C-alpha positions, 0 to 999 in steps of 0.5 A, spaced: 499 499 500 502 506 498 504 511 503 498 516 500 493 511 501 495 509 508 494 517 509 487 517 506 485 511 511 488 515 517 485 521 515 479 519 518 482 519 525 488 522 525 487 529 528 484 525 535 490 520 535 494 526 535 490 530 539 494 529 546 501 530 543 498 536 539 495 540 545 501 538 549 507 540 544 506 541 537 501 547 537 506 551 542 511 549 537 507 551 531 506 558 534 513 559 535 515 558 527 509 562 525 512 568 530 517 568 524 513 567 518 512 573 513 506 577 514 504 577 506 506 574 500 505 568 496 507 562 501 507 554 499 505 549 504 508 542 503 504 537 506 499 541 508 495 535 511 488 536 515 490 543 515 493 544 523 496 550 521 491 554 518 489 558 524 496 560 524 497 564 518 497 571 517 491 574 514 496 578 509 498 572 506 496 568 499 496 561 501 497 555 496 497 547 500 499 541 497 498 534 499 499 527 496 493 524 500 486 526 497 483 524 504 487 529 508 486 534 503 478 533 504 479 534 512 483 541 510 478 544 506 473 542 511 477 547 516 478 552 510 471 553 510 470 552 518 475 558 519 472 562 513 478 563 509 479 566 502 486 566 500 487 559 500 488 554 494 489 547 496 491 542 490 493 534 490 501 534 489 507 529 491 513 534 493 517 530 490 514 533 483 511 539 484 508 542 478 510 550 480 514 554 476 521 555 478 522 561 484 514 562 484 514 563 492 516 567 497 516 562 503 515 555 504 512 552 510 513 545 512 511 541 519 512 534 520 513 532 513 520 530 511 520 524 516 514 521 511 517 523 504 519 517 500 525 521 497 527 527 502 532 530 498 528 530 492 522 533 495 527 538 499 530 540 492 523 541 489 522 546 495 528 550 493 526 550 486 520 553 487 523 558 492 525 565 490 532 566 491 533 569 498 527 566 500 526 562 506 523 555 507 521 554 514 521 547 517 518 544 523 521 537 524 523 531 527 529 527 526 534 523 528 537 525 535 545 526 536 543 522 543 544 514 542 540 513 548 534 517 544 536 513 538 534 507 541 527 510 543 526 512 536 528 506 533 523 502 537 518 507 535 520 507 528 518 500 527 511 502 528 511 508 524 514 506 518 509 500 517 503 504 519 504 511 515 511 510 512 514 515 517 521 514 519 523 516 526 531 516 524 531 521 518 537 526 518 533 531 516 538 537 517 543 534 513 538 533 508 536 540 508 543 542 507 544 537 501 538 539 498 542 546 497 539 550 503 543 555 507 540 554 514 540 560 518 537 559 524 535 552 528 532 551 535 531 545 539 524 544 541 523 537 544 530 535 546 534 535 539 529 530 536 523 536 534 527 542 531 525 548 528 529 550 522 530 556 517 533 555 511 534 560 505 536 559 498 541 563 495 
């Protein structure tokens, strides 16, 4: 079964399943990330999922959200309507094969996405391609720790998450961002060094 199909199925209970960790940790991390987002311009969110970031966006931005799962996008569209958002476009699209022209967006947002993208470097290169020169990408991602004992726990979790949703708990996402050609400008460790906020620029 493809990863996209797994998320189609999971979309029915995804928000409920993540309810506790979202309330306890992730919503605070999202708020921190969006303190850095520019108040206007054309922004791409890759892996927009069920739309957990929608309420955080400044009102002046033009948002394009993409996801490879039709089920997740359906939930996201429901939230767009609930929030009464006007400047939001949703498209089903794979981050590894974005159909936008080069240097099309002022900024890109990714939250908990590149743990699941099958070829993360290819996806990150696509993000860089569609970002304007000098534009910034904002990443909130969980990744492999530099602490061996945490990686034992992550490795155990990896067995389950990889099977259920195709999600890896052991990706070296910081390294992948640099390998894709980005320059990292800012990095914060929000949950030990496992969950990190990274701001990177296309130069």
